C-alpha positions in Angstrom: 55.1 1.7 -26.5 51.8 3.9 -26.5 51.7 6.6 -29.0 50.9 10.2 -27.9 47.6 10.0 -29.6 46.5 7.0 -27.8 47.4 8.3 -24.5 45.4 11.5 -25.2 42.4 9.6 -26.4 42.6 7.4 -23.2 42.9 10.3 -21.0 39.7 12.1 -22.6 37.8 8.8 -22.3 38.8 8.6 -18.3 37.9 12.1 -17.8 34.6 11.8 -19.4 33.7 8.9 -17.3 34.9 10.4 -14.3 33.0 13.6 -15.0 29.9 11.9 -15.8 30.2 9.8 -12.4 30.8 13.2 -10.7 27.8 14.6 -12.1 25.6 11.5 -11.1 26.8 12.0 -7.6 26.5 15.7 -7.3 23.0 16.1 -9.1 20.2 15.7 -6.5 18.3 12.5 -7.1 15.4 13.5 -4.8 12.7 14.0 -7.5 9.2 13.7 -6.3 7.4 10.7 -7.7 4.0 11.3 -9.4 1.8 8.4 -10.4 0.3 9.6 -13.7 -3.5 8.8 -14.3 -5.3 9.8 -17.3 -8.8 8.1 -16.8 -9.7 8.5 -13.0 -12.8 6.5 -13.0 -11.0 3.4 -14.5 -8.1 3.8 -12.0 -10.6 4.1 -9.3 -12.3 1.0 -10.6 -9.1 -0.8 -10.9 -8.2 0.0 -7.3 -11.6 -1.1 -6.1 -11.3 -4.5 -7.6 -7.9 -4.8 -6.1 -9.5 -3.7 -2.6 -12.2 -6.4 -3.2 -9.8 -8.9 -3.8 -7.6 -8.2 -0.6 -10.7 -7.9 1.3 -12.1 -11.2 0.3 -8.7 -12.9 0.9 -8.4 -11.5 4.4 -12.0 -12.2 5.3 -11.5 -15.9 4.2 -8.3 -16.1 6.0 -9.8 -14.4 9.0 -12.5 -17.2 9.2 -9.9 -19.8 8.9 -8.1 -18.3 11.9 -11.4 -18.2 13.9 -12.4 -21.8 12.9 -8.7 -23.0 13.9 -7.8 -23.9 10.3 -4.8 -21.8 10.2 -2.5 -20.9 13.0 -2.2 -17.4 14.5 1.5 -17.1 13.0 0.3 -18.1 9.6 -2.6 -15.5 9.8 -0.1 -12.7 11.0 2.2 -13.6 8.2 -0.7 -13.0 5.8 -1.9 -9.7 7.4 1.7 -8.5 6.9 1.6 -9.0 3.2 -1.9 -7.7 2.8 -1.3 -4.6 4.8 1.7 -3.7 2.8 -0.3 -4.2 -0.5 -3.1 -1.8 1.0 -0.4 0.5 1.9 1.3 0.5 -1.6 -2.3 1.4 -3.1 -2.8 4.2 -0.5 0.8 5.5 -1.8 -0.5 5.5 -5.3 -3.4 7.4 -4.4 -1.5 10.0 -2.8 0.7 10.7 -5.8 -2.0 10.4 -8.3 -2.9 13.9 -7.9 -6.7 13.7 -9.2 -8.2 16.9 -10.5 -10.8 18.7 -8.3 -14.0 17.0 -9.4 -12.2 13.8 -8.5 -11.0 14.7 -5.3 -13.7 13.9 -3.0 -14.1 10.5 -4.3 -10.6 9.7 -4.0 -10.2 11.1 -0.4 -13.2 8.9 0.7 -11.8 5.8 -1.0 -8.2 6.4 0.3 -9.7 6.8 3.8 -11.6 3.7 3.4 -8.3 2.1 2.4 -6.8 3.5 5.5 -9.8 2.1 7.6 -9.3 -1.3 6.0 -5.6 -1.5 6.8 -6.6 -0.4 10.4 -9.1 -3.5 10.2 -6.4 -5.8 9.2 -4.0 -4.5 12.1 -6.9 -5.3 14.5 -7.3 -8.8 13.2 -3.7 -9.2 13.6 -4.3 -8.1 17.1 -7.0 -10.7 17.6 -4.5 -13.3 16.3 -2.0 -12.5 18.8 -4.8 -12.6 21.7 -5.7 -16.1 20.4 -2.1 -17.3 20.4 -1.3 -16.0 23.8 -4.6 -17.3 25.0 -6.5 -13.9 25.7 -9.7 -13.8 27.8 -13.1 -14.0 26.1 -13.5 -10.2 27.3 -10.4 -9.2 25.6 -11.4 -11.1 22.4 -15.0 -9.5 22.5 -13.8 -6.0 22.5 -11.3 -6.6 19.8 -14.0 -8.2 17.7 -16.2 -5.2 18.2 -13.4 -2.8 17.1 -12.8 -5.2 14.1 -16.5 -5.0 12.8 -16.6 -1.2 13.5 -13.6 -0.7 11.4 -14.9 -2.8 8.7 -18.1 -1.1 8.6 -16.4 2.4 8.4 -14.2 1.1 5.5 -17.2 0.0 3.8 -19.2 3.3 4.3 -16.3 5.3 2.9 -15.9 3.2 -0.1 -19.7 3.7 -0.5 -19.5 7.4 0.1 -16.6 7.3 -2.5 -18.9 5.8 -5.3 -21.6 8.4 -4.4 -19.1 11.3 -5.0 -17.8 10.3 -8.2 -18.4 13.1 -10.9 
């Protein structure tokens, strides 16, 4: 038989576990996440390196798509992964909260990343046109938009570099 002392200790332990579980359930978990950056120049350089790798990668695969070395389906899968990586970088920018002297540079770079993401999206549109046998006129219009987005993205990155403190 269980002793009175054992039953009391067991009841206290169960009450503690139940209380802790209840507190975890009741206490709100909606804390805003902040990405802490201490060296804003180095962080921007790291993001720029990642961006350059992603851009080079997508450019190579885009050429492969245009040359018929990869299928539109393969290219679309690549663009989806790359786009999610760019979106993650943009999210980090939003949560990094740079000081005032870095804000213009960060905002320009973030806008450049958004344009790059739009560029990726338009190359995906082109892949779908190729897959569905789009007309030369449609393909030409999309190519113009692709080149414009790439140019705008590079210009915003250049502006970001010029606005560094």
